[in-house]
Every structure is written in structure tokens, then in C-alpha cells.
LUMTIRO-721015 format. One record per residue: x, z, y of N, C-alpha, C in turn. Coordinates in steps of 0.05 Angstrom, whole numbers, plus 5000, padded with zeros to 4 digits. Layout:
<recs>
XZYXZYXZY...
</recs>
This chain:
<recs>
872978502104875078122116877378232095877077942082878778022062881877962081884378082065886678012075887977742068887377612049888677382041886077032045886676962057884876702070885076452052883276262050884476112036885175942039887775822024889375692027888975382041888875362063888075102070890074822060888574632045889874372034889774222048886974142052885773862071883273942079882673832100880073942105879073742128876173672133875773472152871973602163871973412186868573462199868073242190865073272183863673012173861772942193861272682208859472602227859672802251857172752267856072912283853173042289852973242277850473442281848673312256850073272228849673242212848773482196846373552169845573702160846773662131847273912107848373822085847374102067846074002040845574272031846974281996846274471979848374511962847374241944845974021943846273811928847573551928849073611955850273441976852873391967854073531951857473471941857173441912858273251905859773221884862773111877863973231853866873181849867172991820868072721824868672611792870572281797871472251776872271971770870971791781869371751801866871601802867771311801870071151813871270951815872570861782873271051762873271011739876570901740878571061748880770981748881971031716880171331702881771391683883771571685885271561705887871831711886872131713884172101716883572471711883572591741883672371769884372431793880672391803880172581816877572651823877572591845875072501857873972401884871372571897871372511915869172781933867472591946865072651931862872551940860572651954860072611990858772682003855972612007853772662005851872582031850472732038849372692063847572782082844772712085844472952097840872852104840772662128841472542134841572352150842772082146842372102114843371832099846471722098847871962110851271812106852671902070854071642063854571682038857471642042858671882037862671902038863871962014865771732009867171801988870471881994871072091982873772172000876072171972878472111983880172131955883172221982883272551986885472651995888072641992889472572006892872522006893972632035894572912028895673012048898173032049899673022083902572962075904573232065902673452084903073682073901173872071901774062064898874312064897774332089894874292092893174382118892974152133894473902123893773622149890173612148889173482164886573402160886373122155883573012152884072772137885072572156886472482146887772122147884871812147885671632161884271472155883571312130886371312108885971202093884671442065884071582071882471852056880271772045878871672067875271582063875671322053875671322030875571102013871971012021870371052035867670882034865971062048864770922072862871092076859870842089857070962081856070692093852770922088852070692106849070922118846770712093845370972078843270832069840070882080840971022103838070952118836471222113836171242082834171492078836071762075834671992076836372152073836772262045839972322034840372392013840272611998838872771987837173021970839673081961841472951931842472981916844672811909847372801899849072591888850672711868849772471838851772571814852372361812854072371790856172191769857072271752855872041730854472041699853971771683853771731662853671461643850671381659849771211677846971181677846170951674847770741675846670471665847670361629845770321625845270151594847969941594848670021566850669721558853369821564853870061572856970181586856970471589858670551582859270791587861270931607861070601628862670731653860970971674862871131685860871181701859371111728857471141738856171091756854971321780854371321802853571461820850371511822848771681825846371661821846071801848843771751868843771831890840571821892839972061899836872191906835772221937834072001932832172021963829372111960828472191979825872321976823672111966824171901965821271771944823471471926825471541922827071351911829471511897830571351875832871411855834871151856836371241862838170901867841171081844842470751824844670781818845770641826848770761835850270551847852870471824854970281824857270311812859170261840861170471835863570401863866070331842867370131857869669951852871169931880873869891865875369811891877569641884878269481903880169201908882869271912884569281907888069241905887969081935888569161955888869121974892268941986892168681995894868632004895868632021894768792039895968862062896269132069897369282089897769472098895569652100892669572099890469652111889469912068890569792054890869902025888069852007886769892001885369751974881969831991880569701984878369641990876469681971874069871976871470001962869469911969867269831949864969821959862969881935860669971945858470041924856869791922855369831892853369561892850969711872848869621883846469751868845169601847846469811818845269721795842569701786841369961797837969951801836970211812834870131814833070431834830970431830828870701822826270761813824770911841822670761848821370841872819771071861818971301871817871581858814971541874812871591856810571601867810171941877812472101870811572311881813972371906814172541918816372731931818072801916821172801918822672861900823773171916824973281898826073601902828573551896829173551872831973521866832273441838834273391821834673311801836373441779836973381760839773431738839273151715842073111705842073021679843773071656843472931638844872971610844372861587845072871565843772771536841972871526840072731536837372861532836272831505835172981486834472881462837172831448839272931450842272851442842572581431842072481446843072141448845572171458847071861457849571921446851071731471853071681484854171461501852471451525849871651540848771531558848271821571848071791591845672001610842771961615841472141618838772161631838372271652836572191669836872341691833572531691832872681701830272901708830372871725827872821743827272871765825473121775825673361796823173511789821873411819819573431822818373361853816973521858816273551880816173831903813173941891811873761877808673961866809974031836811974021824812374201803812473931778813473711784812873491762815273381752815973411732819073361713818673051704819972791721820172681717821972471701822372371685824472281663825072001663827772011672828571681674830771571641830071371635832271321607833671121620834671111644836570961649834770811669834670551660833370341676830470331670829170461663826970571653825770791657823470751664821471041664820171191643821371331632820071541605817271661605817371911611814172051623815372251639812572331648812472591662810572821656811972971663810473261657810873411682808073591678808373841694808574071692810374201708810974511694808674731705807774801676805175031683805775261700803275251722803275441745805875421758805775211766808375091791806875141816808475331834806775301855809075131887811875261878814075121885816775051867817574821872818974701855821874991855823574951830825775231842827875051834830675201826833775071808832474961787833874681781833874631754836074551742836474631717839274531711838974401673839874281658840274281634842874401614841674421594843374601573843874371551845374191550846174081526846374181496847274561494847374601469844474711461842274691477839874791469837974531473838374321483837974121495834574151509834774291528832274461547833374501576831174481591831074411621829874711621831974841644831875171648831775111679829575311689829575361715827475641719827075641744825375911767823675801768820875971759818275961771818176061791815576051801814676161834814776551826814276511801814176881796816677011792818676801797821976981797822277031766821276741748821876821724823176561712825376671696826876361679826076271664824876021663824275921643825575671629825275581601826775441588824375241577825074991579822874821560824174641544823774601522825174391503824574041511826673961509826573691516824073621492823873541469823573481452819473571451819673831460816173841463815473781494817073741516815773461538815773241521816873121518816772891504814472811489814072941468811772911452808473081466809373171487806973271495805473141522802173141514800872911535801172801558801872651566802672481594801772621613803172701641802072831658799572731676800372431676798572241690795572251676795372311648792972401627792272521624792572801640792973001624789873111640788373231616785473261615785373671611787373781607787574091595786174271612785874511605784474611629786274831636786975021655789375161659790475401649789775431631789375611609791175481588791875221589792475101569795075011577794874871610797774881620798875111625798575321629800675591625800975651591799775591578800375501547803175321539802875111555804774881550807975041549808375301571810875331574813075401549815475391546816175511524819375771537819475901523821176171533823976031526826076161533829176071535829376131502830275971487832076061458834075941460835175871473837875811472840875981465841775871452844875981448847076141474846475841489847875931518847576101528849676141559848876301575847476221601845576331617844576161632844876361657845576341680847476431703845176351727844176631737842076631763843576761785843176661810843876751831841676751849840377091850838677231871839877251901838477301917839477451944841377651939840777821925842678041927842178221893843177961869844278001846845077821835847377731817848077601797847577661769845777541753844777591733846077351711846877441678848077281666845577311637844177141625841877201607843577121584842577321556843077181532841077071518841976861496840876631484837676761483837377041475835177111469833877181494834477151515833177251545833777401559834977611545836677941545838777831573838178111584840378021610842678131589845177941589847677961596849878201603849178171631849878351651848378241675849378441700848078361718850178451746850878361769852678441785849878451812850978761819849878751850850478731873850778501884851878411908851878571938852678601949852778781975853378631999852478311999852678112013850478002015850077772032847877572029849977282006848177241989850376971976849476631990850876551987850376241999850276051983851676031956851975861938853975981908853275861891855275961868856875701848858275781832858975591810860675791790859075691764860475881737862275581729864975751711866975501711867875671682869675521666871475681644873475821656873776041634875376171640878476231626880776251639882676231609882676441595880276701598880776921573878576871566878776841543876276811512874476961511871676871515869877051516869377181541869877021571869577101589868576851612866976921633866176691656867276731680868176521694869176581714866776491739866176601761864576521781865076601807864876281816865976251853863076341863862876581881860876621899861076681922859876391942860476401976857576601985859676732006855876842019856076812056854076942067854076922096856377042114858477172099859877242113862177162120862976822116864876712101867276742083866476942066867776912044867876842013868976752001868976671968869976891950869377001936869077201915868676971888871977141874871876991843871377251813869677231806868677401788869177341758871077541748870477461715869077651702866977501694863677681693863177961711863178081713862378261735864778391752867178401744869578481750870278251781870978321802871878211817874678181817875577941816878277871811880577771839878477671865880177541890877577561908878277611930876177521952878177361972877277201988879177032000877076922023877776892040876276852077876376542073874676442079873676172084872976022122873875882127872475862162870475762163867775832144864975592151864075822118861375792132859275872103858175672094859975732064860275462045855975452028855275142036852275232015853875111996856474901984856174781972859274831959859774891928862874871922863674821900865274651892865974621869869074601862869774531836872574581825873374341816875974291826876273951811879473961808880773691801883573591806883473391826885073431841885273201868889173181870889272981868891972891869893573071851893473061834895373181816894773451814893573621828893273881836890874001822891174151803888774211794887374511805885374521799884074771806882574761843883274511851882574521886878674681885879174781895876974951912876174781936873274581925872274421947869474611961869274721990866974772001865774682017863474592023862174502046859274682057859974672079858474822101855374672106853274782108851074532127851374452155853574482176854374322190856174152183857374092156859473852157862273972158862974202147865374272139866874202113868074042114868374012079871774052079872874242062874774382059876574402030877974312025880074372002882174552000882074751991883074951989884175121963886675281954887275421939886875651943887675831926888576071928891376181927892176351936893976521931895176601962897876741971899076781994901376592006901876622023903976592037906776842043908176832022910277042022912276992056912177282075912277392088916177322100916977142115920277152110921677352133920277482149920577622181921477912162923978022164924878272154926278422184924678712186925378892204927978912215928578952233931279022243931379212239934979302231935179632227934779862248933579982248933780202269936080372277937480342295940380482308939080752301941080962285940481222287941581392301940681592310941481692333941181982338942182162346942382382342940182542364937682712361935682792378936283002391935983042425935883232434932783422437933383662423930683762411930583932437932284002455931084162484930083882499931483682506929483482519926383392507926083452481923483402469921483612475921883852474920684042479920284072513922084042531921483972559919183782565919683582551918083292551914583382538915083462515912983632509909883822519911983972532911584102562910784092579911783862586910783692616907483562610908183392580905383242578903383512566903583762562901183872560900483992591902084072601901184092627899383802636899983652634897983472642895883462630896083422606892883502590891483672600892583862596890284112612889784002635891784002656889883872681887883662679888383452665886983262661884083422651883483552626880883772623880183872634881684052662879984192678879084012699878983812700877983622723874983482707872283552720870283472706869983102704870782922730869982692725872582542721872182292703874382052710874981912729872381882743873581742767872581932794872981852816872282012836869282042838868582292842865182332845863882162871865382162892864282012915864081642909865681622899865481272884862981302869862281422850861381442829857781412833858181642857855281762867854581492887856581322908856181162921854980912906854480882883853880662861851580602867850280792851846880782854845681032871844081082884842781332896839781362875839081592870837281562853834981732856832481872868831381922880828382032876826282132873824282222851822482302878820482312887818282372904815682462891814482702883811782712870809882782889807382612891805282632903804282882910804082922934802583192939800083212933798683012927795383032912795082812891793083012870792482812850791382472862791182332839791282082835787882092839786681912857783481882864781781832833783481672819782181652794783881662769782981902758785581982736787181722714788681732714789881572687789281712662788681892660789082092632787181922618787881942591786381712565786981852544785281912526785482052497786982252504785682412513785982742517785282822506786483132491784783212478785383582486784383552510783983792534780983852526779483792524776683922527774583842544773584122557770483962574772583972607774884072609775683972637776583752644775983622666777083402674780183402678782083242665784983222661785983062690786783172712787983042731790782882726791582742746794482612743795282522769798082602768799382622800801482352788802282182807803882022815806982122823808581972813811482052816812981802819813781742844815581512845818681582847820081282844823281402833824281202846825781212868826581012888830080972871830480802876832980612860834780462892837080662905837380522926840880472911842580272916845280082900846180022921849080002926850779902944851979682932853279702908854179512900852279312882852779042867852078942852852279092829849779152813849279212794847879112780848579122747846278942723846079112705843279022685842579202661842579392671840779412687839379682697836279752684836880032671834880112656834580412668831980372666830180782684830080832659828781062650828181252627827581492650824581542632823681812646822382022625823982252625822782372601821382652621818982762598817582952605817483012581816583412592816383482559812783582562813383492527810283472515809183692514806983732521804583502518803783332538805683402561805183122583805982902570804282702585805382382591805082322605806981982599807281852621805481652612804581442637803781262635805480992633807781102635810480952637813180992630814180932614817381122615819380902613819680772610821780492616821380262632823880182646823280032662825679852669825779622669828579442657829279242692831079262704832179072723834678972709834478682713837378562699839278512720838878492749840178482761839778552793841478782815839878942833842978712856841878592873843878562896845178792910846678802924847579002936846779152960846079362966844179392992841079392978840879392957837979302951835679572946833879582947832379812939830279752913829879912900827679902877825580192874823380102880821780312872819680282849819080482838817680382808815680672809813380652800811680902801809380902781809181112769807381172734805981532754804781532732802581802735804081952711802582252716803582412697801082592686800482662667797682852657799182942624797183162638796983332598795083182586796183162558794283062534793083202517795483432510794983662494792883882499792484082482790684272493792784522497794984572490796384702498798784662527800184832526801484802559804484802549805684582566808284512564811284752566812584682555814184932561816184902586816184612600816884612621815284432640814884402670813584292685816784072702819484042696821083942701820983642692820883422697822283182698825083082694825782942680828882772692828182442687829682392706829381942712832181972705833381802682836681742676836081462676838381352701839081102692841281062688841380862664843480712650844380452668846380352671846880062686850380042687851579752692853579662689854779562723856779582717857879562744860079412753859579062756861778852739863278842766866978832748869378842763870078632766872578532774874078252766874378222736876378512724876778522703874878512680873378622684870578592672868378572682867678322676864878152686862178252672862678412651860878502641859478782649861478902674860879222671861479392662862779572678863579842662859780002662859880092643857680222632857680572646855580582666855480862671851880982681852281242679849881342681848881552702847181512722846181762735842681812732842882032744840482122733839182352761836782402758835582642787833882762776832883032780831183152766828683162787825583182776822983192794821383462781820483582793818283832785815983792799814483772776811383682773810283932786807983952791805884192806804784352783804184662793802584812768800684632763798784622785796284532785795784292767798484132764797383932744796884012711797284352708796784382677793584682679793984722706793384992720790985002730789085122732787085152758786185442760784785462780784185772795782485922772782886132763782086232742780886572751778486612730777686882738780087082732781087302747782587542740782087722712783887802698782987982684784188202683782388442682783088722679785988822650784888692632786188822607787788552590789288602584790988412571792788482544793188372527795388462507797888492511798488172528801988232543801788252567804288422571804088492599807488452603807688422627811288422641810788582669812888632679813188702711815988642716815688452743818688402755819188482772821688702769821388792793823588622822822888612847824588572868825788732894827988602901829188792925827888802954825888612957823688592986820588652976819888633000816988763004815188512994812388652982811188402967810388242987810687992977809887802995806387692982804387612999801787592998801287292970800487402953800387112932798386872941796886952962794986672977798286452987800286612994802586453014804186402992804886472970805886402944804586162928801986142924800186032913797485932926797985712946795785622961794285512939791785492948789985292938788285412900790285722900789185862871787086062883786886052905785386292914784386302938781386392944780886332971782786542993782886483016783686713035781486953041782587203043781487413048782187493081779987673085780487783118782387803123784388043112786088163118788587953104787987693097790387433088792987633072792587833049793987983035792087943004792587762993791687732968793587862946792788052930795088132912793688122882791987942875790887912857790187672852791287502828790187182821790487092797788287022791788286892763789086572752789286492733789986282727788886182691787785942697786585822680788285612672789185552640790585352636788185142626789084802624787784682614786684662588788084832567787684832540784985152545785185272561783885542559784585722567786985782565788486142561788286202589788186422594788086602616790186732621791886702654793586902667793587022684794087252686792887382711796187512717796287492750798787522762797887742789798787982788798488212806800788272831800388352849802888412870801788682871804088902875803189202883803489222917802489352921801789332954804089532962804989782945806189922958809289952949809289802919812589722912812689482914815489502907816289112906815588962878813589022865813488972839811388762835812288572809809488352810808688402777806988422763806488492744804888222732804888012702804587782703803587882671800587872667798687922639797787662626797287702605795487442586795087482559793387462550793687502517794587312493795787102508798086952486801387062506802687162486805087192504806986912514807286742499808386512509806986362540804386442547803686322572804586532586805586722588806586862608810186692619810586532606813186322615812486192640810686032647810685892664809385992691807986252690807086392715809486532719810386602706813486772711814786682724815486372718817586272728816586052747814586022757813685892777813686152805812986362792813386592809815786692824817786652805820686742817821386412833820386262828821885962837820486002870817186032871816286032903817086372910818586532905819086692911821886682928823586582916826086522923825986262944823586022948824085882965821785932994820886272985819186433009821586473031823286623018824786773024827486653035827986343025830186193043829286063061826286053065825085973085825286233110824986363103825186663121828286663134830786533112833286633125834486813117833386943092833887153069835187103053838287083046839387073033840587253007839687513009839487652986837387802966836187632966833487712947833287632923833087802905834287852872831487962865831687902841829488012825831588112792829188302788830588402765828388472746829888542723827588652699828388922683827489102686828289362671826289532648825689332638823589422612824689282592823889292563824389242536823788982531826388902518825988582515824388612501821888382500819988362480821088202456822488322435822988162411820688152395819688302392817788342371815588092373814488022398812687852403814287592393816087612409818787362405818187302371819487482348819187462328816287472309814887402323811387292315812087022316812086912335813486642341814686562323816586622318818986482300817386452272815786752268815186752238812886512235811886492250808786292249810586022250812285942268813185672268815685602237816785832230817785812205816185792183813685942180811085882167810485592162809985532178809485262177811585002171814085012180815584892163816484962130816185172119815385272100813085082086810585112094807784912088808884642085809784612108810284222105812384112081814784312076815684332056813984272029812584422024811284452001809484212003807584232018805983942012807583732018809283662031810983332014812083291996812383651977813583661954810683541938808983701948806683641926805683351925805583301952805082981958806782751940809182791946810382661924810082651891809082901878808582911860805982781857804382861870801082611865802982311872804182191875803981961882806181851858807882001842808581991822806281901804804882121799803382061783800581841789800181741808798481571822799581301804802581221817804381051806804481001771804581241754804281321735801381211721799681281732796681161727796880871730797180781757796380501753798380271730800680451728802880211713801080261683799480421670798580471639795980291642794480361668791780161672792879861677794479811687796179521688796879331654797779561633797979481606796379411599794679611603792379631582789779371598790479201613789179041629790678751623792978841615794678561601795678471577793878731561792978731538791678501519792278281498790178201497788278271481788778441466786578521447785378871464783578851478782179001500782679361489783279521501782779831484781579981505780080191494778780391517780880511531779980421560780480651579781880941576779581081559781081351557781481511580779281421608777781521627780381571655782081311643784281271667783481241688781781111693780381021720778481251733777581421716777381691737780281801734781081881727784281901736784381771762785181521759786081471776784381531803782181511798780781511830781081791845780482041822781582331826783982341839786582281817788482221841788882131867788281911873788181771900786381971916784382101919783282351930785982561933786982651911788582771922790882731940791782491938794482281947792582341986790682231991788982212012788982472019787982662008787182932020790583052029791483052013794183192016795783052034796182802044796682652062794882662088792382722100791182942125792183222119793683322098793883652106796583582115798783372105801083342127800883342156799183082155798983052190798283272201795483412197795083702208797683842206799384002184800584042188802984012211803683732212805983712226804783732254802283762268800283692284800884052298800284132280800784412276803084622285805384422269808584542276809184402302807984162312808684032339807884272361805584322353804684552370806184832377807084922350807885152348810885162358812384902354814684882367815384892395813084722406812284792440812085082446809985252433809085482445811785682438813885642414816785752411818285662432819085482447820185392469819385522495816985512491815185732520816285972522816186112497816686422482819986392490821486232486824286212488825386262511824186072522824586102560824186362574823286392559821486632587823386942565823986902544826287122534828687062550830186882557832386802558832786842586830386832608829686922629829387182638828687312613828387672618831187772612833387622587834587742588837687652610836787492625838487362648837987632676834987702680834487842700835888172687835188202664835788412656838788522660839988332645843588392652844088182677843688162690844288022719845887802708845087652689847187472674847887172702849687122706850386902725849086652705849086372731847986092715849385952692852286042696853285922663852186042645852486372652851786442617848986412610847186432631844486302622844985992616845785822614846785642609847385602581848985892572850485892541848085872526845886092539843986152519842085982517841085802540839685592539841585432517842985362516844885202485844385312468844285542465843785742440841885742431839585732444837285832440834785652435836385302458834085092451836184832452838384842426839384622421837384322412834884292402833884082397831484032415831583802411828883672433825983642416827083562386824983522367825383762344823983812332823483912300823283872276824883852265825083602238825083822209824783692190823983912168827783812153829483652166831883622156833983812176832483772201834483972215831984102229832184362232830084502251831784702265829584942274829985082299831285282291831285392267831785642257834285602250834785522243838085472218839885392251839085162266840985092287841285302302839685522310839585782332840885952321840985952286842586192274845086112282846185902273848885742271849285782301847885692323849985812348850486022361847786282344848586522349850686602330850886522314853286732294856186602313855986412320858586292341859686452356856786492367857186692401858486962394856787102372857787342366860387372347862087162332864087152321866287042346865787012372866986872392867787122414866087032438865787272456864787432457862987542441861187742427862387882396864987802396865187962372866588232393866988422359868088692370870588782362870888622345873788642319875488392318877988402308878788112304877688092272876788302257875088222231873888012236871688082258868887912254870387632266871487572288873387342294873687132271874387332245875887172220874187022206871287182209868987072184868786672194867586562172868186322172864986222170864086062189861486022188861085762174858085802157857685482140857085232160857985062141858784792155856484632157854984722133852884652124849984732131847784602143846184782161843584592140841284812126839684812112836884962125835484912116832985102121832785372105833085652115833485952105831785942087831986192078829886232048827586422066828786512097826886792116828686712137826686842156827786852189830087182186830287312173831387622172834287542185835887432174838287352191837987272217836487062221835787012253835487272266832987372264832187602273834887832281836587792261837588022261839887982281841087712283843987582299841987562321839487542336838387572365838687832369837387992360837488292359840388412365842388322349844788422348845588302378845288072384845787892411844488072433842688152440841388312459843188612462843888682430845989002434847488922450849088762439852188742459851988692481850188462488849188472518848688622537847388872519846989182536849889352534851089242517853989482523855789342534855089122547856889012570858288762557858188602540858588312532857288202544859487972555859287742577858987472553857787232564857887012544860186842566861886672549863486592565864286312542864986082541866585852527869085922517870686022542873386022540874086182516876686012509878286042480879186402481880386472503881486682517879487002512877086812513874987132510874187172482875687002463874787092444875987372429878287452437879587702438878187912454877988162435876588372436877988472465876988502488876988702510875488762522876388982544874989202550873589062574869889172572868188942588866789222606866489122631865889332655863089282653861389502655858989472658858089432687854589362698854689342719853589602731855489622770855589882769857690032769858989922751862490022748862790192731860390152716860690412682862990242666863690472642864890372627864090242605864690182585863990022563862390232542860590232532858990402511860090352489861890542473862590542459860390432430862190232407859889992390858190322367856190342371854290542353854490302319853390482305853090462276850890242279849990092292847889962298847589682279849789532279850789322265850289352239850489662230850789672199847689772189846689752209843689862199840689672185838589642170837989372170836089332202835389052196834088912221832189122231830889172208828289302213827689602237830689682229831289992242832989922269834389642277835589512291833589502323830889402302829089262320827289502328826789672312824389912319825990032336829190192337830090462351831290242383831190062376832489952400830489812423829189592410827789462420824689502410823389702424820989802414818289622417816689622402814389402395811789462418812689412445810989472461809689212462807089212471804889052462803889042504804789282512804389232540807189322554808189152566810689112567811289152605812089382611812089552640814789682638814989712664816889842675817490172661818890292679818490622676816490762683815390742711813890812731811390532732808790542703807590312710805790302731804790062725803690042752800290082734797990252745795890242732794290002733792490002715790589752716788789702736788189502745786289542765783589252756781589362776779889182776780888942798780688642790780788402805780588392837778288582848777488622870779988842886780589052870782089232885785289212886786289382900789889292903790889422888793289482875795389592865796689822874796390022871796990252882799090452860800990552868803190682847800690942837
</recs>
């Protein structure tokens, strides 16, 4: 917005619900007073013709009754008004009014009044021309170099130029290749008509060429002859063209003299003479209610208007030169000038007084205490009030849908089930703009994820249902879904409402993505979970995944995911351990997590509150690093494929341009196998595009598997070091910061930055590490060695007593206590070694992850013994 508004000199609103356009405004001494004072002539699409002569008593006054010299209804819509020497035998100015099917020329005269009502103005029809074609716009001038009179040229909707020599019709010519009429102007210096064709080309036609050509009504030329009759611009004067986003000035040879790129949408413009020699001033109005004044391409002034101008003129009104007259499409007519009004306000002097710094220090400390107390509180408003506004609950159906809602699945031969989830909204007060959004982890999909309610009355209940099913051939990283509700609570002060958010989580059944399978004796990846309670029958933990045995004790169970991978779960009969094994490392996550959750629920039902799980094996970092490397390799491949695709696309467009040049050439030349090269490049572009899509699908699957493995590693670290829920939340925030993985911001660089922050704050071992600066820009790394080193270092420092926290006080080095009351292990020279030595010496590469006393491999039908 401009700081300078247009100074309102005089303004008025024309009629009621009338419409106006760029040709409806004209300024001229239409009544031939000879004093150099212009009148404002306005015509509307409703057929009203008005003539104003503003005489404001003071600046900013509205229109008075005597300002309106004439108002007459001409019945037909007025497309354009112009003033010139249109009547033969006289050089007096007359008014030309263009209707859709008629051109009328009037004389405007005034009679001196002898009473207080003032002068009387009237118009008299001098002549009119009935048009055979529907008119669009017109221009006028001394065509052919005639002296003392003006001729009129009208452009019809179908592209015909009709020339009238005052009272008589001269000739008509069709513009070659015209589809839609464009703007029309006349250059007296070159004696030519200038327009813009449907091809967005500026074209110029000499009047002499048009006058001596065959008449349009009798033309019999072919289409080629019509295209050849147009002449290019050969004038010495400049031509100004205003586009949707650009402003052009063309030289006399048709070249661009200058161009101004606009950052707004223009609505009208007017070039006029500048006081500086060799430059042109231009007024450009836009749809932001702004009027910009340019000297060539330099912005000299910007001013705010109260409306969007569709027509702008500059004239001399009431002895005031350079008045800017603007007209909007709904009839706001304003006369304004540029400038500012000086401010007469002077700020009062501030009484100087001595400052009491002791009091200021006390006040500052009190304010800091208030800020600290506010930061400690978790909620801005009372929790009970917020929760009472809207209660959200979700219920997952215990049974599958009778008719599966799964469509377009990519799982294979298995029948993919679906389960129904119902979310209930119950509000206490009136709410509005309620939007319910459902989120699940891919490849799980929903039959509906967005639900909107405009209004909910108090004590109202709404229930929505949707189905969830597995679409991909791989397992999701989580079986937890989230229902988020955003709404507004209207108040007396704020009828639009205060925006708020409420949410609830729901857990999907394991059987949605997993089926009973055959247990396997061997597997590539194994891990063991220790507990402090006696083993529980797997039949009690996983009903529906195995048949009940005679002794009601099932200690081995197989799971088969819908994607095809197998997982085996074994429970020891004599010890308090459970083993999970699979051929894929990431597939261990869902069963391991489900086992721990169901064990906790089982013992809670028994009234046992001291149940705990632990992990005493080695953290499987090598298997985790393999998944990281595979994901990173797909990212690098995707970057290379996109770069190669961009190169082939540039090559394809270059070949197209060369072929187009050959085809446009009047003298045919051999293609020199450009068509063959174009076809080959096109096939390469298609093949590369398919490769990019395939790599993106593989990258998405790899990211999902990486998230599953990351959840498993976080779980094992938490059990290994007995981390609290807050510390596990910090690990999850560091290792799982992204919901989506893109080329611009990927998982590797984001996690590396988060781990670097933890290592230099709460896990730092010296003040020297705290002083290290992190890179502020995230970009795809060259390799994953730095990330793997930071992950290994994180586990090492946690093993030596380090604890995770977000408090700034924890950044200082401090003596930490190991579980069991042991003192902190001194830092070794581990960080100074290479990453290969770190990972090989501290976390060995175990394909079989077991505790110190291993559980022997058994057949699925035998029990597990020590």
C-alpha cells in the first residue's frame, strides 16, 4: 500500500448499478469555449451520456448540481465517446458517440442563463451512421494527412475496419487472420492504424494501403492473400503496449525499446508527454487500487485510489493543469492530483527525569518471574474448560467388515480385510466450523479422511464411520491412528469463534495386517526380551493366531504379514524371556511392540503393577545401518535420475525448436535426421520418467521400513538403558522428525542435525563440545558415515550414564549415576577412533541377537528350555 493517497479534488458516483469501461471517458473542450478548460464526458453501458464541469468550493468536495452540465439518455449502450473535428465545413469540436450498431455525432452548445439556474446545455444530432456490423471500438485522426478535419475508423467484432469521412462512408477492410478484435489506435506521424492481433502480435497498417486495397464487401481473395495484405510497423513514433504482467515500448523498427515487468495486475494506462526531453511518462492503474507513475521504466510515484480504475485521463479543469481523472467500472468518477498534505502536529516535549535503576532492576526481576511461571504452565486456558467443550472418542470394531472395503490393493493373493472405525463427537457448548481429520500410517489407507460440520448445537452428538485397510505389500510402521478435530467456539466478543483443536488416538488390530503363520526354526535376525514375571501363554496374549492345545500352554507362534514376510515368537517355559525372529530386521518391530503392549495389559488385569521388560543384548546397529544405506542410495539414485531427466527434457525442447524453424522456413531444407533424434529423445524422456516414478515408490517403501526399524531401535535402547517416557519421547523426536521424505529435506540430514544437537547439549562431555556450532543449512550429505558415527556415539554415551533432557541446565557437564548406584564410567578414546572401529568394537555385528544365556533353537512343536 502506498503511503501517499491521491488527493481528492472532486468526485461523484454516476447513476445506480451502471457499468463503464475504458472507452467511456473523455476529456475535451466539447462546447468550444476556447478558454482551454476541459469538460468531462462520460458514457455508460446503460445509454446515459453525462458532461461535467467541476467547480469545487474546496478540495475534496463532492459534485454539486451545477457541475453536471448535461445528462441525456440515448437508449442504446454507449461503447466509446470521443471529441474531434467530425463535421465538414467547420473546425469546431463535436462529440462522437459509438453504439453497438450506430455512430452518432453531436454538437454540444450552451445558452447563457438569466436566472440563478445558470447556463443551459443541450446536444444536437449532426449526423449518424447505421452500421451493418456490430462495433467494438473506434479511433479518429487526420487519416491520409487531411487538414482541418478528423476521420473516424470503427473496428467491428469480426475484425473489419470501417472508415468514415465525416458524413460519408469511405470504405471497409478486413484485417488478415482476425479472430477477436483488439485495441485500436491511430498514429498521425506514420499515418497508420496500430492494433494487436489474436496471436498477441502488434501490427501496423498504412492508411494508404488500406484505402487502395479491394473493398472488403467485394473481396474474393484466398486466405493466403488475406494474410499477405497486412503490413508491419514501420513508423518513427513509439508504440506503448500494456499486457497482463508487462509494459512494452516499441521502436519505429518494431524492436523493443524497453520493457517493464509488473508485479501486479494492471487495469488501464495512459502515456503522456514528460517534462524531461526524450522520456515519456505513463500512468498505470491496477486492481490493487493503486496508480503508478513511470518515467520510461522508472517508478516516480505511487498513489492510492479509492477504487479500481478502468479508464484514466489527464486534463485541465478549472485552471488546474494536470488533473488526473479516473473512472471505475461501477461509476466512481474522481478528479485528483498528486502530492501530500503537511502534518502540522508537533510532538510535545518529554519532561526529563532521573531514572531509578534499582527500581527498574526489581521490576525486571518480578517480570522475569512472571514469565518463568507462565512458561511452566502447559495450557493457556483451564484444562477442564477446554476438554468440556468437545469430547472426541474413537471405537474400533472388534470384527472385520462383512464385505471388505479394500480396493485397488497391491498385496497379492491374500484377501485384504478392512475394519470399521467410528469417531464420536460430543459437545457441551455451541461450536462452528468443525473439521475432523483422520490420520493413519501408510500403506494403511482410509475410505474417508475428512469430515466437515458447519455447526453443532449444544449437547449434540455426531458419529462418523470409515474403514481402514492395507494397500501396499509391506507393513506399516505403526498401527496407531489419530483423529484430530479443529473447531471454533463463538463468544460474545468474538462471534467468529476462538479456534481450538482436540484429538484422540485409536489402535488398529494386529490381524488387520497379519495372519497366523507357520513358525520357523531358523531366521537371520533374532532378539530376546527379558521380563521379571513368569512367562505367559502366547494363546492368552494372541487369541486367534493359534489353536488351543491340550495343556493350554502355547510357547511358539508364527505370524505372516499380508506382504508375505514371516515372524516367529517363542516363549521360554523355564525362564522369563521371549524371542522374536524373522528374515527381515524391520519386521521384528510390530510383533515386538505388540508383545510388550499385550504383556503390560495382561498383568494390569491381574493387578500386578511392577511388571517390567528389559533388553540386555547388543543394540543391532549394523542391521539398522544397512537400511539407512539402502534408503540413502535410493535418494542419490532419485537425484541422478531427475537430473538426467532434466537434461533430456532440455534436449527435447531444443530439437523441437530446430524442427519448428525448419518447418517455418519458406525454402524447405532437409531435416538431417532431426525427426529421428526427436523420437529417440522422447522415448528416453518417457523411460526416465517411469524410472523416476519407480524409484519414488521404492524410496517410499524404504522410508516406511526405515521408520519401522527406527521404532525398534528406540524401543531396544529404552529397554536397554531403562529410559523414562520423556527420554523416549526425545529419542523419537530426534530419530523420527519427518512424516514424509523428500529430495529437498530428507531423513538423513534432519536426524543428523538433531543428534548433533543432543551430543553437544545434554550428552556433551566437555565445554569444548558445547561451543561447537551446527550447520544452519540442511542439505543431502555425501554419505552416511557421519550419521552412523553420531548414532554410535549416542548409544556409547547413553551406555556410560548419559541421560536425555531438554533443559538448558543439563547442557553443563555433570557426574551422572548409572542404574544400580554405579559411578560414571570414564570417557574412553572411543570418540577419537574411526566409525568402523567404534561399531565393530562396541556394537558387534550380530545376525543372531540373543542374551548372554542363549535360548536354543527348537522346532515349532517343542517347548523352549534352557
